[in-house]
C-alpha positions in Angstrom: 4.8 -27.1 -13.5 4.0 -26.1 -9.9 4.9 -22.5 -10.5 2.8 -22.4 -13.7 -0.1 -23.9 -11.8 0.1 -21.3 -9.0 0.5 -18.5 -11.5 -2.6 -19.5 -13.4 -4.6 -20.2 -10.2 -3.9 -16.7 -9.0 -4.8 -15.1 -12.3 -8.1 -17.0 -12.4 -8.9 -16.3 -8.7 -7.9 -12.7 -8.3 -9.0 -9.4 -9.9 -6.6 -6.5 -9.9 -8.1 -3.5 -8.1 -6.7 0.0 -7.6 -9.4 1.9 -5.7 -7.0 2.6 -2.7 -8.9 0.5 -0.2 -6.4 -0.7 2.4 -8.0 -4.1 2.5 -6.8 -4.7 -1.1 -3.2 -4.8 0.2 -3.9 -7.7 2.5 -3.2 -11.1 0.9 -5.3 -13.0 3.4 -8.3 -10.8 2.9 -7.9 -11.3 -0.9 -8.7 -15.0 -0.4 -12.3 -13.9 0.3 -12.6 -10.6 -1.6 -10.8 -12.0 -4.7 -9.3 -8.5 -5.3 -5.9 -7.1 -4.7 -2.8 -5.1 -5.8 0.6 -6.4 -6.8 1.7 -7.1 -3.2 -1.3 -9.5 -2.9 -0.4 -11.4 -6.0 3.3 -11.5 -5.0 2.6 -12.6 -1.4 0.2 -15.3 -2.3 2.5 -16.6 -5.0 5.3 -16.8 -2.5 3.2 -18.5 0.1 1.8 -21.1 -2.3 5.1 -21.8 -4.0 7.1 -22.1 -0.8 4.5 -24.5 0.5 5.1 -26.6 -2.7 8.9 -26.6 -2.1 9.8 -23.9 -4.7 12.7 -21.5 -4.0 11.0 -18.1 -4.5 11.7 -14.5 -3.5 10.2 -11.1 -3.8 11.5 -7.9 -5.5 10.0 -4.5 -4.7 11.2 -1.4 -6.6 10.3 2.2 -7.6 8.6 2.2 -11.0 10.4 4.7 -13.3 8.5 7.9 -13.8 5.4 6.6 -12.1 6.0 7.6 -8.4 4.8 4.2 -7.1 6.2 0.9 -5.9 5.7 -2.4 -7.7 6.6 -5.9 -6.7 6.9 -9.4 -8.4 8.4 -12.8 -7.6 11.7 -14.5 -8.4 12.2 -18.2 -8.6 15.3 -20.4 -8.7 14.9 -23.2 -11.3 16.2 -26.7 -10.8 19.2 -25.6 -13.0 20.0 -22.9 -10.4 19.1 -20.1 -12.8 17.0 -17.2 -11.4 13.9 -16.2 -13.3 11.2 -13.6 -12.7 7.4 -13.9 -12.5 5.0 -11.0 -12.5 1.6 -12.6 -12.0 -0.2 -9.3 -11.9 1.2 -8.0 -15.1 0.3 -11.3 -16.8 -3.2 -11.0 -15.4 -3.6 -7.5 -16.7 -2.3 -8.4 -20.2 -4.0 -11.8 -20.5 -0.8 -13.7 -21.4 2.3 -15.3 -19.9 4.7 -12.6 -21.1 6.2 -12.1 -17.6 6.2 -15.8 -16.5 9.8 -17.1 -16.1 11.4 -13.9 -17.6 15.2 -13.9 -17.5 16.7 -11.3 -15.2 18.0 -9.5 -18.3 14.5 -9.4 -19.9 13.1 -8.2 -16.5 15.4 -5.3 -16.3 14.0 -4.1 -19.7 10.3 -4.8 -19.0 10.4 -3.4 -15.4 12.2 -0.1 -15.6 13.5 1.2 -12.3 14.3 4.7 -11.1 
């Protein structure tokens, strides 16, 4: 429940921006500008979830055929299972498709070089 609340909070608070402004890579600036790129979504999710006692991590990888980096979060459920959460991609698509993805699903949805 905590992870879902943080996920939805960030989607409602932030707007994805790709204009190349360095300030949009700063998670703390995003708290006032309300804009950011994937690292902002990932960093804020990590900060908020760890504050709430959740076991989260961050994955950064080269996106296949796109010549760019992307990042998202991982979380360890109470059962000990690792799941993936991509808040930015959920925000862009308007759904929860990438919330608590299995690692196997994530390998397919997030192709790496």
